[in-house]
C-alpha positions as CSV (number, residue, x, y, z in Angstrom):
1,M,-3.1,-18.3,9.4
2,K,-1.8,-16.7,6.3
3,L,-3.4,-13.7,4.5
4,S,-3.5,-13.7,0.8
5,V,-1.5,-11.4,-1.5
6,K,-4.9,-10.0,-2.5
7,S,-5.4,-8.7,1.1
8,D,-2.0,-7.0,1.1
9,Y,-2.7,-5.4,-2.3
10,A,-6.1,-4.2,-1.2
11,A,-4.6,-2.6,1.9
12,R,-1.9,-0.9,-0.3
13,A,-4.5,0.4,-2.7
14,V,-6.6,1.9,0.1
15,L,-3.5,3.5,1.6
16,G,-2.7,5.0,-1.8
17,L,-6.2,6.4,-1.9
18,V,-5.9,7.7,1.6
19,R,-2.9,9.8,0.5
20,A,-5.1,11.4,-2.2
21,F,-8.1,11.8,0.1
22,P,-7.3,15.4,1.2
23,S,-7.4,16.7,-2.3
24,G,-10.8,15.1,-3.1
25,E,-9.5,14.1,-6.5
26,S,-9.9,10.6,-7.9
27,V,-6.9,8.4,-8.7
28,R,-6.7,6.5,-11.9
29,A,-6.2,2.7,-11.4
30,E,-3.0,2.9,-13.5
31,D,-1.5,5.6,-11.3
32,L,-2.5,3.8,-8.1
33,A,-1.0,0.6,-9.4
34,A,2.2,2.2,-10.4
35,G,2.5,4.0,-7.1
36,Q,2.0,0.8,-5.1
37,G,4.0,-1.5,-7.4
38,L,0.9,-3.6,-8.4
39,A,-0.3,-5.1,-11.7
40,V,-3.1,-2.8,-12.9
41,N,-5.4,-5.6,-14.1
42,Y,-5.3,-7.3,-10.8
43,L,-5.7,-4.1,-8.9
44,V,-8.9,-3.2,-10.9
45,Q,-10.4,-6.5,-9.8
46,I,-9.6,-5.7,-6.2
47,L,-11.0,-2.2,-6.5
48,I,-14.3,-3.6,-7.8
49,E,-14.5,-5.8,-4.7
50,L,-13.7,-2.8,-2.4
51,K,-16.3,-0.8,-4.3
52,S,-19.0,-3.5,-3.7
53,K,-18.3,-3.1,0.1
54,Q,-18.5,0.7,-0.1
55,I,-14.9,1.2,0.9
56,V,-14.0,2.9,-2.4
57,K,-16.1,4.6,-5.1
58,S,-15.4,5.2,-8.7
59,Q,-15.8,8.3,-10.8
60,R,-16.4,8.2,-14.5
61,G,-15.1,10.5,-17.2
62,K,-11.9,12.0,-18.3
63,A,-10.9,12.8,-14.8
64,G,-12.3,9.6,-13.5
65,G,-10.7,7.1,-11.2
66,Y,-11.2,5.8,-7.6
67,L,-11.7,7.6,-4.3
68,L,-12.3,6.5,-0.8
69,A,-16.0,6.2,-0.1
70,R,-15.5,7.2,3.6
71,A,-13.0,9.1,5.6
72,P,-9.7,7.3,6.3
73,S,-10.6,7.2,10.0
74,E,-13.7,5.2,9.2
75,V,-12.0,2.5,7.2
76,T,-10.3,-0.3,9.1
77,L,-7.8,-2.9,8.1
78,G,-10.5,-5.4,9.1
79,D,-12.9,-3.8,6.7
80,V,-10.5,-4.2,3.8
81,I,-9.4,-7.7,4.6
82,R,-13.1,-8.9,4.9
83,A,-13.9,-7.1,1.6
84,V,-11.5,-9.2,-0.4
85,H,-10.8,-12.3,1.8
86,G,-13.9,-12.9,3.9
87,E,-13.4,-13.6,7.5
88,I,-10.0,-12.7,8.9
89,F,-9.8,-16.0,10.7
90,D,-12.1,-18.9,10.0
91,S,-11.8,-22.6,11.0
92,P,-14.2,-25.4,10.1
93,A,-13.7,-26.4,13.8
94,L,-15.9,-23.5,14.9
95,T,-19.0,-25.2,13.5
96,D,-17.9,-28.8,13.8
97,P,-20.0,-30.5,16.5
98,S,-17.3,-33.1,17.0
99,C,-14.6,-30.6,17.7
100,P,-13.7,-30.7,21.4
101,P,-15.2,-27.6,23.2
102,E,-11.9,-26.5,24.7
103,L,-10.4,-26.4,21.2
104,K,-13.4,-24.7,19.7
105,N,-13.2,-22.1,22.5
106,A,-9.5,-21.5,21.6
107,W,-10.3,-21.1,17.9
108,G,-13.1,-18.7,18.8
109,L,-10.8,-16.6,21.1
110,L,-8.3,-16.4,18.3
111,Q,-10.9,-15.3,15.8
112,K,-12.3,-12.6,18.2
113,T,-8.8,-11.3,19.0
114,L,-7.8,-11.0,15.3
115,D,-11.1,-9.3,14.4
116,T,-10.8,-6.8,17.3
117,T,-7.2,-6.0,16.5
118,A,-7.9,-5.5,12.8
119,D,-10.9,-3.3,13.5
120,K,-8.8,-1.1,15.8
121,I,-6.4,-0.2,13.0
122,N,-7.8,2.5,10.8
123,F,-6.2,4.0,7.7
124,Q,-6.0,7.4,9.2
125,Q,-3.6,6.0,11.8
126,L,-1.6,4.3,9.1
127,A,-1.4,7.5,7.1
128,D,-0.4,9.5,10.2
129,D,2.3,6.9,11.0
130,S,3.7,7.3,7.4
131,V,3.8,11.1,7.8
132,A,5.5,10.9,11.1
133,R,8.1,8.6,9.7
134,E,8.8,10.9,6.8
135,K,9.3,13.8,9.2
136,M,11.9,11.8,11.2
137,Y,15.4,12.7,10.6
138,Y,18.4,10.5,11.1
139,I,21.9,11.6,12.3
């Protein structure tokens, strides 16, 4: 299984919006792209997909930009991946009647495990991990 670059960029964009969440101010796509090292045109396409799944929202006007639509603790890595990629793990074998049942069960278990794990990781945890790492000091 290999996730697309789009999934990674979407997660980076959401993490960037999480950092701005406490202020309640929107972030321009250009600033978000620069802060995450992403191409702005590609990022805008991703933000539109995230908006359609109610993960982000947009604000028009001079001070416009993007904001999280929900609290960071309510947005999971699974939500973001599914918004831009579809199922986290999918195999044609899951619906293939000729696939041996024991193999189909294994693919199903893998799918369930990945979904469960991705849904346990929320962006508040990721932000907290980032803050904790910044506070660490090395001798």
